[in-house]
Each structure stands twice: as C-alpha cells, then as structure tokens.
C-alpha positions in Angstrom: 181.9 124.8 78.6 179.1 123.1 80.5 178.9 123.7 84.3 178.5 120.8 86.7 175.0 120.4 88.1 174.5 122.1 91.4 171.7 119.9 92.7 172.9 116.5 93.9 171.7 113.5 91.9 170.4 111.7 95.0 166.9 110.8 93.8 165.6 114.1 95.2 166.9 116.3 92.4 163.4 117.2 91.0 162.1 118.1 94.4 165.3 119.9 95.4 165.2 121.9 92.2 161.6 123.0 92.8 162.4 124.0 96.4 165.5 125.9 95.3 163.6 127.5 92.4 160.9 128.5 94.8 163.6 130.3 97.0 164.9 132.1 93.9 161.4 133.1 92.9 160.8 134.6 96.3 164.2 136.3 96.4 165.2 134.2 99.4 168.7 132.9 100.0 169.5 129.3 99.0 168.6 126.9 101.8 171.5 125.0 103.4 171.9 121.5 101.9 170.3 119.8 104.9 167.4 122.3 104.9 167.0 121.9 101.2 166.9 118.1 101.6 164.3 118.4 104.4 162.1 120.7 102.3 162.5 118.4 99.3 161.4 115.4 101.3 158.4 117.4 102.7 157.5 118.5 99.1 157.7 114.8 98.0 155.3 113.8 100.8 152.9 116.5 99.9 153.1 115.6 96.2 152.3 111.9 97.1 149.4 113.1 99.3 148.2 115.3 96.3 148.1 112.2 94.1 145.9 110.4 96.6 143.7 113.5 96.9 143.3 113.6 93.2 143.3 109.9 92.5 140.2 110.0 90.3 142.0 112.5 88.0 145.5 111.0 88.1 145.2 107.3 88.3 144.7 106.8 84.6 148.0 108.4 83.5 150.2 106.4 85.8 151.7 103.4 84.1 151.4 101.0 87.0 149.2 100.2 89.9 148.3 103.4 91.7 148.9 102.2 95.3 152.2 100.8 94.3 153.2 104.0 92.6 152.3 106.1 95.6 154.2 103.8 98.0 157.2 103.9 95.6 157.2 107.7 95.1 157.2 108.3 98.9 160.7 106.8 99.1 163.3 109.5 99.4 165.6 108.2 96.6 162.9 107.6 94.0 163.2 109.8 91.0 160.3 112.1 90.1 159.2 113.3 86.7 156.3 114.9 84.9 153.5 113.6 87.1 155.3 114.9 90.2 155.9 118.3 88.6 152.2 118.5 87.9 151.2 117.6 91.5 153.9 120.0 92.8 152.1 122.9 91.2 149.0 122.0 93.0 150.9 121.6 96.3 152.6 125.0 95.9 149.2 126.7 95.3 147.6 125.2 98.4 147.9 126.4 101.9 149.4 124.0 104.4 149.2 125.4 108.0 151.5 124.5 110.8 154.3 122.9 108.9 157.9 123.7 107.9 157.0 123.9 104.2 154.3 126.5 104.7 156.6 128.6 106.9 159.2 128.8 104.1 156.8 129.2 101.2 153.8 130.9 102.7 154.1 133.7 100.2 153.1 131.4 97.3 150.1 132.0 95.2 149.7 131.4 91.5 152.9 129.4 91.0 153.6 127.7 87.7 156.7 125.5 87.0 158.5 125.7 83.7 161.0 123.0 82.6 163.8 123.8 80.3 166.3 121.7 78.4 169.5 122.7 76.5 169.2 122.4 72.8 172.1 120.2 71.7 173.1 122.2 68.6 173.2 125.7 70.1 173.2 125.1 73.9 170.4 127.6 74.2 167.5 126.9 76.6 164.2 125.7 75.3 161.0 125.3 77.2 159.9 121.6 77.1 157.1 121.6 79.6 154.9 124.0 81.6 152.9 123.0 84.6 150.3 124.9 86.6 149.4 127.4 83.9 145.9 127.5 85.4 147.6 129.3 88.4 149.2 131.9 86.2 152.1 132.3 83.8 154.2 135.0 85.5 157.5 134.4 87.2 157.4 130.5 87.2 159.7 128.3 89.2 162.3 127.3 86.6 164.0 123.9 86.4 166.5 122.5 84.0 166.1 118.9 82.8 169.3 117.3 81.5 167.6 114.6 79.6 169.1 111.7 81.6 166.9 111.8 84.6 168.5 114.8 86.4 167.0 118.1 87.2 168.7 121.3 88.3 167.4 124.7 89.5 167.6 127.3 86.9 168.1 131.0 87.5 167.1 133.4 84.8 168.0 137.1 85.0 165.0 139.5 85.2 165.4 140.6 81.6 165.8 137.0 80.4 169.0 137.8 78.6 171.2 135.4 80.6 170.5 132.2 82.4 172.6 130.0 84.5 172.4 126.7 86.3 172.4 127.0 90.0 175.7 126.0 91.6 176.1 125.3 95.3 178.9 127.4 96.9 
C-alpha cells in the first residue's frame, strides 16, 4: 500500500523536500511546517540568485528567456525541477553568513542530492538523477520524485535496507 506524500503539494515541494532531507542528513528534527515553508522559500530565493550568478553556464539549458525564467521561479508557488536541484547543490555547498538558512544548515559541506523514483513493477526505489557529485557522493540529501511533478523527502535507513517516505505527524 502506498503512503500519502508527507510534503504538501503547494509548489514548494521540491524545495521543502530538500530542506527536510537536509535536516534528516544532519540528524536534526523535522522543522515545523511554517519553518519548513520559510526555509524552502529562502532556498528558492538562493537558487534563483545562483542561476543569476551562473548565468553564462546555465542560460543555454533553460527552455525560455532567462530573465523571465528567473522572475517566474522566484514566485513561491512555481514548481521546481532538475535545474533547481542542480542549483540547490551549489547553494548548499556555499556559505551564506547572517541569514536563517545558514543558521540551520551551517554544518553543510560536500552535499550531493540524489533523486529516486519508485519502479512501477516492483515498487523498489531506483536512482533517476544525482546532482552535486563534484561535492562528494557520501550521505546525499535524498528526495523522491513521484513522476507527476511532486517531490517528497526520502529517509533511508543507515544500512540502506529499508526506506520510507517522510510523513508529517
């Protein structure tokens, strides 16, 4: 039986999943829903800033006008995808002083993000994308992509034997 997604489908699910996965990675408790939302919005803003910072390297792979894309992705209910995951790895591996995000995630160095999907026939998890491998491969932030535009945080046991979707309590 499939579990219900724990991360709300509010347009912030990718950013919320990365934030929640970062907490899991650091062994920190889940943020409250309002704090998770604030951190997700801050991550989104930093991701948009990272696009601008890396414009020469990123403009070519966006499928529309760069400035329009950046304006659009800054909106809190706009879905994120592969480009945002790639930029999120750069954000998480940078140091941002004097902001809420840095206070929560100051311990980050060498943070990759791995995206999983459930295989339809067996329901087993398969890796579909890995981002930030240049920062390392150990202990990535793990997110689960459902295939219809929704991301969830994914918690994997230390031995990798079991995994579960994150569920809010």
